[in-house]
matplotlib code that plots the C-alpha trace (Angstrom):
import matplotlib.pyplot as plt

x = [58.9, 62.0, 61.8, 63.2, 60.5, 57.8, 59.3, 59.3, 55.6, 54.8, 56.5, 54.8, 51.4, 52.0, 53.2, 50.0, 48.0, 50.0, 49.4, 45.7, 45.4, 47.5, 45.5, 42.1, 41.9, 40.7, 43.7, 42.7, 42.9, 46.5, 47.4, 45.7, 47.6, 50.9, 50.1, 51.8, 55.1, 55.1, 54.3, 57.1, 59.5, 58.4, 59.0, 62.4, 63.2, 61.8, 65.2, 66.4, 63.2, 62.9, 65.5, 63.4, 60.3, 56.9, 56.3, 59.3, 58.6, 54.9, 55.5, 57.7, 55.1, 52.2, 54.0, 55.4, 52.0, 50.0, 47.8, 45.3, 43.3, 40.3, 37.2, 37.8, 38.5, 38.5, 40.3, 38.4, 35.1, 36.5, 35.0, 37.7, 41.5, 42.8, 45.2, 48.7, 49.7, 51.9, 49.2, 47.1, 50.1, 50.4, 46.8, 47.2, 50.5, 48.9, 45.9, 48.0, 50.2, 47.2, 45.4, 48.2, 50.3, 54.0, 55.5, 52.2, 52.4, 52.3, 49.1, 47.7, 48.4, 46.6, 43.6, 43.3, 43.7, 41.2, 38.6, 35.7, 37.7, 40.1, 37.3, 36.1, 39.5, 39.9, 36.6, 38.0, 34.6, 34.1, 36.0, 37.0, 40.6, 41.3, 39.3, 40.9, 43.1, 41.2, 37.9, 39.4, 40.8, 37.5, 35.5, 37.8, 37.5, 33.7, 33.6, 31.7, 32.0, 30.8, 28.2]
y = [-146.9, -147.4, -147.9, -144.4, -142.9, -144.8, -143.5, -139.9, -140.3, -141.5, -138.5, -136.0, -137.6, -137.4, -133.8, -132.9, -134.5, -132.6, -129.3, -130.0, -130.7, -127.7, -125.3, -127.0, -127.3, -130.1, -132.0, -131.3, -127.6, -128.0, -129.9, -127.2, -124.5, -126.3, -127.3, -130.0, -128.2, -127.7, -131.4, -132.4, -130.1, -131.7, -135.2, -134.0, -132.4, -135.3, -136.9, -133.8, -132.9, -136.3, -135.2, -132.1, -132.0, -131.8, -128.6, -126.9, -128.0, -127.3, -123.8, -123.0, -124.4, -122.7, -119.4, -120.1, -121.1, -118.6, -121.3, -119.7, -121.1, -123.1, -124.7, -128.4, -129.5, -133.3, -133.6, -131.6, -133.4, -136.9, -139.4, -142.0, -142.0, -139.9, -141.8, -140.5, -138.3, -141.1, -143.7, -141.5, -140.8, -144.6, -144.9, -142.2, -143.7, -147.1, -145.7, -143.5, -146.5, -148.8, -146.3, -144.7, -145.8, -145.9, -142.4, -140.6, -140.5, -136.7, -136.5, -139.5, -137.7, -134.6, -136.6, -138.7, -135.8, -133.7, -136.5, -137.3, -140.1, -137.6, -136.1, -139.5, -140.7, -137.5, -138.1, -139.8, -140.4, -143.1, -146.3, -145.3, -144.5, -148.0, -149.8, -152.5, -150.9, -152.8, -151.3, -147.8, -148.4, -149.7, -146.9, -144.3, -145.8, -145.9, -142.3, -143.2, -145.4, -148.9, -150.6]
z = [46.3, 48.5, 52.3, 52.8, 50.5, 52.4, 55.7, 54.3, 53.2, 56.7, 58.2, 56.0, 56.7, 60.4, 60.1, 58.2, 61.0, 63.6, 61.9, 61.5, 65.2, 66.2, 64.0, 64.2, 60.4, 58.2, 57.0, 53.4, 54.1, 55.3, 52.1, 50.0, 51.8, 51.1, 47.6, 45.6, 45.5, 49.3, 49.8, 47.4, 49.4, 52.7, 51.3, 50.1, 53.5, 55.6, 56.2, 57.9, 59.6, 61.2, 63.7, 64.6, 66.7, 65.0, 67.0, 65.5, 61.9, 62.2, 63.6, 60.6, 58.1, 59.8, 59.4, 55.9, 54.5, 56.6, 58.1, 60.3, 63.2, 62.1, 63.7, 63.0, 66.5, 66.7, 70.0, 72.7, 72.6, 71.9, 74.3, 73.7, 73.8, 70.9, 68.6, 68.3, 65.4, 64.1, 64.3, 62.1, 59.8, 59.4, 58.4, 55.7, 54.5, 54.0, 52.3, 49.9, 49.0, 48.5, 46.2, 44.3, 41.3, 41.9, 41.2, 41.8, 45.6, 45.9, 43.7, 45.7, 49.0, 47.9, 46.6, 49.8, 52.2, 50.2, 50.0, 52.3, 53.9, 55.6, 57.7, 58.5, 59.7, 61.7, 63.6, 66.6, 68.1, 65.5, 64.7, 61.1, 61.9, 63.1, 60.4, 58.3, 55.7, 53.0, 54.1, 54.0, 50.5, 49.1, 50.8, 49.4, 45.9, 46.3, 47.5, 50.6, 53.7, 52.9, 55.0]

ax = plt.figure().add_subplot(projection="3d")
ax.plot(x, y, z, "-o")
ax.set_aspect("equal")
plt.show()
């Protein structure tokens, strides 16, 4: 994967996180609404969309994919400082790259965001989102958080 492709993956992961926060939806639900083709399109369009605000791009995608308001609010009751959208995008980018074969990044993105680990990363009242990338990788592969 080229540096540009890695940057595009980071951008799309951050965008999914942004949309999830805006609509109070699980990140896996955002990915499900977009589908693999929608994810592929966003990866293709990432170079252009980088120059736009997350707000503008997310508004367009929320409308296009008819993403309604959900109940997965991980921000309002968080006791600690909420990590930035891009900090979480970086966590997802690393996890996807660590757990996916070259050329299967879209499928890997879908699997990671729709797995248990996504809800754990989004729970900002815990320390999962800033755990060691190796711990996240092994937990994801085991299908549960490791002790």
